C-alpha positions as CSV (number, residue, x, y, z in Angstrom):
1,M,0.4,0.7,0.1
2,N,0.7,3.6,-1.1
3,F,1.2,6.4,1.6
4,E,1.7,10.0,1.7
5,N,3.4,10.7,4.8
6,I,4.1,8.1,6.3
7,L,6.7,5.3,5.3
8,T,6.9,1.3,5.7
9,Y,9.3,-1.2,6.0
10,A,9.3,-4.7,7.2
11,E,12.0,-7.4,7.5
12,N,12.2,-10.3,9.5
13,S,8.7,-9.6,11.0
14,I,9.2,-6.6,12.2
15,L,7.6,-3.6,11.1
16,I,8.6,-0.2,10.5
17,I,6.4,2.6,10.3
18,T,7.9,6.0,10.3
19,I,6.1,9.0,9.9
20,N,7.3,11.4,7.0
21,R,6.3,14.8,7.5
22,P,10.2,16.7,8.3
23,D,8.4,20.0,7.3
24,K,6.1,19.3,10.1
25,L,7.9,17.9,12.0
26,N,5.7,15.1,11.9
27,A,2.6,17.1,12.8
28,L,-0.2,15.0,13.5
29,N,-3.1,15.7,10.4
30,K,-6.0,14.3,9.5
31,K,-4.6,12.5,6.7
32,T,-1.9,10.8,8.6
33,I,-3.7,9.8,11.4
34,D,-6.1,8.3,8.7
35,E,-2.6,6.5,7.2
36,L,-0.9,5.3,9.9
37,N,-4.7,3.7,10.5
38,K,-4.6,1.8,8.0
39,A,-0.3,0.4,7.8
40,L,-1.8,-0.6,11.6
41,I,-5.0,-2.5,10.4
42,E,-3.1,-4.3,7.5
43,A,-0.3,-5.4,10.0
44,E,-3.0,-7.1,12.5
45,K,-3.6,-8.9,9.8
46,D,-1.0,-10.0,8.3
47,V,0.5,-12.9,10.0
48,A,4.2,-12.5,8.8
49,I,4.2,-9.4,11.2
50,R,5.3,-10.6,14.9
51,V,5.9,-6.5,16.0
52,I,5.7,-3.3,15.1
53,I,8.2,-0.2,15.5
54,I,6.3,3.9,15.2
55,T,8.9,6.7,15.1
56,G,9.6,10.3,13.3
57,S,11.4,10.9,10.4
58,G,14.5,12.9,10.9
59,Q,15.9,13.6,14.4
60,K,13.7,16.6,15.4
61,A,11.2,15.0,16.0
62,F,9.0,11.5,17.0
63,V,6.1,14.3,16.5
64,A,5.5,17.5,18.0
65,G,1.8,17.5,18.1
66,A,-0.7,17.8,16.2
67,D,-1.5,19.9,12.9
68,I,-3.4,23.1,14.5
69,S,-4.1,24.6,11.5
70,E,-6.6,21.7,10.5
71,F,-8.3,22.9,13.6
72,A,-7.9,26.8,15.2
73,H,-11.1,27.4,13.8
74,F,-13.5,24.5,15.3
75,S,-16.8,25.1,16.6
76,V,-17.8,22.0,20.1
77,E,-18.9,19.3,17.6
78,Q,-16.2,19.6,15.7
79,G,-13.7,19.3,18.5
80,K,-16.1,16.8,20.1
81,A,-15.6,14.4,16.6
82,L,-12.0,15.2,16.3
83,S,-11.1,13.8,19.4
84,A,-13.4,10.6,19.4
85,E,-12.3,9.7,15.3
86,G,-8.4,9.8,16.8
87,H,-9.3,7.7,19.6
88,K,-11.0,5.6,17.6
89,N,-9.1,5.6,14.6
90,L,-5.3,5.6,16.1
91,F,-5.0,6.1,19.3
92,D,-7.7,3.3,20.8
93,C,-6.5,1.5,17.8
94,I,-2.9,1.2,18.8
95,E,-3.6,0.5,22.7
96,N,-5.9,-2.8,22.0
97,L,-3.9,-4.0,18.7
98,S,-3.2,-7.6,19.3
99,K,0.4,-7.2,18.8
100,P,2.4,-5.3,20.7
101,V,3.1,-1.6,19.2
102,I,6.6,-0.4,20.3
103,G,7.5,3.8,20.0
104,A,10.8,4.9,18.9
105,V,11.3,8.6,20.8
106,N,13.5,9.9,18.4
107,G,13.2,13.9,19.6
108,F,10.7,16.4,20.9
109,A,6.9,14.6,21.5
110,L,4.8,16.7,22.4
111,G,0.7,17.0,22.8
112,G,-0.8,14.6,19.7
113,G,3.4,13.0,20.2
114,L,3.8,12.5,22.9
115,E,0.2,10.9,23.1
116,L,1.0,8.4,20.2
117,A,4.2,7.5,22.2
118,M,1.6,6.6,25.6
119,A,-0.9,4.8,23.3
120,C,1.9,2.4,22.7
121,H,3.0,-0.8,24.1
122,L,6.8,0.0,25.1
123,R,8.5,3.4,24.1
124,V,12.3,4.0,24.0
125,A,14.1,7.0,23.4
126,S,17.1,8.8,22.4
127,D,18.5,11.0,25.5
128,N,17.6,14.1,23.1
129,A,14.3,13.6,23.8
130,K,11.7,15.9,24.8
131,M,8.1,15.2,26.2
132,G,5.6,17.3,27.4
133,L,1.8,18.4,26.6
134,P,1.0,21.7,25.6
135,E,-2.5,21.8,25.3
136,V,-3.6,24.2,28.1
137,S,-0.4,26.9,26.5
138,L,-3.6,26.9,23.3
139,G,-6.7,27.4,25.7
140,V,-7.4,23.0,25.4
141,I,-6.5,19.8,27.4
142,P,-5.0,17.1,25.5
143,G,-7.7,15.2,23.6
144,Y,-6.3,11.8,22.1
145,G,-5.9,10.2,25.6
146,G,-3.1,12.2,27.3
147,T,-5.4,13.0,30.6
148,Q,-6.1,9.3,30.7
149,R,-2.1,7.9,29.9
150,L,-0.4,10.1,31.1
151,A,-1.5,9.3,34.4
152,Q,-1.4,5.5,34.1
153,L,1.9,5.8,33.1
154,V,3.5,8.5,36.2
155,G,0.9,9.0,38.6
156,K,-2.0,12.1,39.4
157,G,0.3,14.3,40.8
158,K,3.3,14.0,37.6
159,A,0.1,14.7,35.2
160,Y,-1.3,17.3,36.7
161,E,2.0,19.1,36.5
162,M,3.2,18.4,33.1
163,I,-0.2,19.3,32.1
164,M,-0.5,21.8,34.0
165,T,2.6,24.2,33.8
166,A,2.8,22.6,30.1
167,D,6.6,21.9,30.3
168,M,8.5,19.5,28.7
169,I,10.7,16.9,30.2
170,T,14.0,15.1,28.7
171,A,14.0,11.9,28.4
172,A,16.0,11.4,31.9
173,D,13.1,12.7,33.5
174,A,10.5,10.4,31.5
175,L,12.8,7.5,32.5
176,A,12.4,8.5,36.1
177,W,9.0,9.0,35.7
178,G,8.3,5.9,34.1
179,L,7.3,7.4,31.1
180,V,9.8,5.3,28.9
181,N,10.8,2.1,28.8
182,H,14.5,3.1,27.6
183,V,16.6,5.7,26.8
184,T,19.8,5.6,24.1
185,A,21.9,7.5,22.1
186,Q,20.4,8.5,18.9
187,E,22.8,6.9,16.7
188,T,21.6,3.5,18.6
189,L,17.5,4.3,19.6
190,M,16.4,1.9,16.5
191,T,19.2,-0.6,17.5
192,K,17.3,-0.8,20.7
193,C,14.1,-1.1,20.1
194,L,14.9,-3.8,17.2
195,E,16.4,-5.9,20.5
196,I,13.7,-5.6,21.9
197,A,11.3,-6.8,19.1
198,G,13.5,-9.4,18.5
199,K,13.3,-10.9,21.8
200,I,8.8,-10.6,21.5
201,K,8.4,-12.1,18.6
202,S,10.1,-15.4,19.7
203,K,7.4,-15.7,21.7
204,S,3.8,-17.0,21.9
205,P,1.8,-14.2,19.4
206,T,-1.4,-15.7,20.6
207,A,-0.3,-15.5,24.6
208,I,1.3,-12.2,23.9
209,A,-2.2,-11.3,22.4
210,S,-3.6,-12.5,25.2
211,A,-1.7,-10.3,27.9
212,I,-2.4,-6.5,26.1
213,R,-6.2,-8.0,26.4
214,S,-5.5,-8.4,29.7
215,V,-3.6,-5.3,30.7
216,N,-5.2,-3.1,28.7
217,A,-8.7,-4.8,31.0
218,N,-7.8,-3.1,34.5
219,F,-7.7,0.2,33.2
220,K,-11.0,0.0,31.4
221,D,-14.4,0.5,33.3
222,S,-17.0,-1.7,35.1
223,V,-14.4,-4.5,33.5
224,N,-12.8,-7.0,36.1
225,G,-9.5,-7.4,35.2
226,F,-8.4,-10.5,37.4
227,A,-11.7,-12.2,35.6
228,V,-10.2,-11.3,32.1
229,E,-7.2,-12.4,33.2
230,I,-9.0,-15.9,34.2
231,E,-10.6,-16.0,30.9
232,E,-7.2,-15.4,28.7
233,F,-5.5,-18.4,31.0
234,G,-7.5,-20.7,30.1
235,K,-8.1,-19.1,26.4
236,S,-4.0,-20.3,26.7
237,F,-4.8,-24.3,27.4
238,G,-6.7,-24.6,23.8
239,T,-4.0,-23.1,21.2
240,E,-1.4,-25.5,19.3
241,D,1.3,-22.0,20.9
242,F,0.6,-23.2,24.4
243,K,1.1,-27.3,23.0
244,E,4.3,-26.3,21.5
245,G,5.6,-24.5,24.1
246,T,4.5,-26.8,26.8
247,T,6.7,-29.7,24.9
248,A,9.1,-27.9,23.7
249,F,10.5,-26.8,27.4
250,L,10.0,-30.5,28.0
251,E,11.9,-31.9,25.5
252,K,14.4,-28.7,26.2
253,R,14.9,-26.8,22.9
254,K,13.8,-23.8,21.4
255,A,9.9,-23.3,20.8
256,N,8.7,-22.4,16.8
257,F,5.3,-21.1,17.6
258,T,3.2,-20.1,14.7
259,G,0.8,-18.0,16.4
260,K,-2.6,-20.3,16.7
């Protein structure tokens, strides 16, 4: 599939999606969100893809925010629709994808960019990365899940501080606060992401998908995460991956998971 604002490259069961709007510091606009959605849905269906990495082109920015020019004159209803569509088509889509998504944060991740990174299952940042939610400086709040996922990741107090002050934090602070999993030098960022992806792709895809559903259940209203875990655990026993994993363990060999 050909795209205008993103680049895709797949090798060794890993799909790398690069947001490619360097002249706009990779800012998210409606077309980019739509293209990301299509690429993610396509990857979800592709049995050859085990892990997805999302990054931004260049070394300045992962995603420097949303494209403000698209919504500067929106009405209340248009604003609500913008947020709802973004949640459905990209941010919730990533969080609920059955395949792990790693955010390779190479530079500025601001506003919608940080929200995109937070929707990923794992985050690795370059040491020059700066992160923040500056929306209140524009008279609006984070609208792509930022108020929810930031509090889940760093806690309520730090989330309030970041949102209310609109200050940026460094990669080192993001690591200390639990906002990212790892920090590397810019030149080794993708190497680290590929290393993590390599470990993940050797494991059972069915079990990983179950784990994603179970972890996410804890953050959904009126859903008992423990009950979901019990259900997903039980379902694992009916998969070919479970049979292969346990047989390989008993035979003292490396498992060859098929994702079935």
